[in-house]
N, C-alpha and C positions, 0 to 999 in steps of 0.2 A: 445150434440153431441155424436154420436155413438162411441163405443170403438172398436179398432182393436186388436184382441187377437191372439198371435202366440204361438204355442206350440204343445205338444203331448207327446208321450212316448219316453224316450231316455235311452240309456245305460249310466252307470256312466262315460264312456269315450266319451260322447257327440255324439253318433250315433243314428239316427232315425231308421235305418234299416241296414241290411248287404249290401254289395256291389251289390248283386243280388236282392235287395229290400225285401228280406225275413225278417219277423218279428217273426220267430218261437221262439225267446227267450223271448217274452213278457209274463209276469205273470198276466194273467187275473184273476180277483176275483170278488166276490159279492160286495166288498167295491168299487172297481173301477166302476163296473156297476152302483151302486147307485150314485156315484159322477157324472158319465157321464149323468145319468138321470136328475140330478139337473142342470148340466151345459148347455145342449143343448137347453132348453127353452129360454136362453138368446140370442140365435143366430137366425138370419133370412137370413144371407148371408155367403156363403162359398167361399173362394178364394183358387185356386190351381195353381201351376205351371204345365207345360206340363208333367214332369216326374211323379209327384204325380198323376196327372189325368190318365196317362196311366196305372199306378199300380191299380188305382181305377177301371178303365174299365176292366182290366184283372180279377179283383175280382168280377165283375158284379155290381159295384157300381158307375159307371161313368155317369149316366143319370140325376143326380140331385135328390133332394127330394121335395115332395109336400110341399109348404109353405116356401121353402128355395130357395133363388136365388143362383145360382152357376155360378161362373166366372172362366174361365181357361185362364191363361196368357201364350201365346206361339207365337213365331215368325215363327214357322215351321208347326204347325197344320193348316190344311185347312178347316176342318169342325168338328163340334160337334153336338150332337143330340139336338132336340128341348128341351127347358127347361134349356139349358146351354148356357151361353154367352161367346164367344171367344173374347179375348182382344189381339190384335197383337202388340200394342205398347203403350207407355205412361202409364205403370202400376201405377206409382205414381199419375198421374193426375186422372185416373179412381178411384183409392181408395180414393183420397182426395174428389172427388165428392160424392162417396158413403157415406163417413163419414158425410158429410154435409146434406145428405138426412135424412128424418125421418125414424125411424125403430129401430130394435133391434141391438145388437152388431154383429160384423163381425169377422169370424174365418178364419185365414190363416192355412190351413191344410198342414202338411209336408213341403216340399219345402224350404230348406235352401236358395236356390238361390232367390226365390221370396221374402222371408223374408229379405234377405240382401238388396234388392232394397227398400223395405218398411222401414227398419231401416235407410238406407241412407237418405231417404226423411222425416224422423222423423214422420212416420205415425203409428208405432206400439205403443200401449198404455199399453198392458199387455203381460206378458210372463208367460206361465204355462207349467211346465214339470212334468211328472210322471217319476222319475228317478228309473230305475230298477237296482238291485244289480248284475250287470254283466259287464264285460269288454269285448267288442267285438274285440278290437284290430284294426279294420278297418271297414269302412262302409260309409254310407251317413251321413254327419255331420248335426247336428241340427243348428249349427251356422257357417257361413262362415266369412272370413275376411271382416271387414268393415273399413272405413276410419276415424272413430271417436269413441270415448268412449261413451257408453250408460250407464247411471247410473240408478240403479234399487233400489226399496224399497220392501222388503219382506212383503207381505200382508197375506200369509198363508203358513203354513208348517204342513203337516199331514203325519204321518207314517201309512202305511198299514201293515197288518199282514204278507203279503208276503215279507216284507223287502223293498218294494218300498217306496219312499218318494215323496209326491206331493208338489211341490214348486210353488207358485204363486207370481209374482212380478209385481209391477206397474212401468212403465217407469217414472223416475223423470225428469221433465223439469225445468231447472233453469230459474227464471225470469218470 
């Protein structure tokens, strides 16, 4: 079965971006570039919530990528370009169906709100964060309140020369 992976870059105080969606604090490096080059071949499906999608569109990256299925989950959007699938309700049902289909892994980009829905439905299998050595004080949280505890097992911990730490966890399911 395909794995659903949630994560991205975060500040040490758990923010994916500033409140205005800016990510000017990110420390990009050759090491991160190499890691991303090894990560993306695992993925053939990308999931985004509306807010993450709108940020991607503003950056000129909202049209989907060749060879990668892109799904946007929104109750308010009315249209997306060709190559992008709009999901208006039952996010958990759609992701459950995608997991059961043949293919590569599925990446949840940004979107703490969408991730919360998928954590609640027990659909996230892996969490990966590149934690940056900065405290933003406020911003868009990587994790929102959920109604249950999610146990994780550390599978990778890598320090980059920039002071960032890549943490990868597997979601532990009991029984």
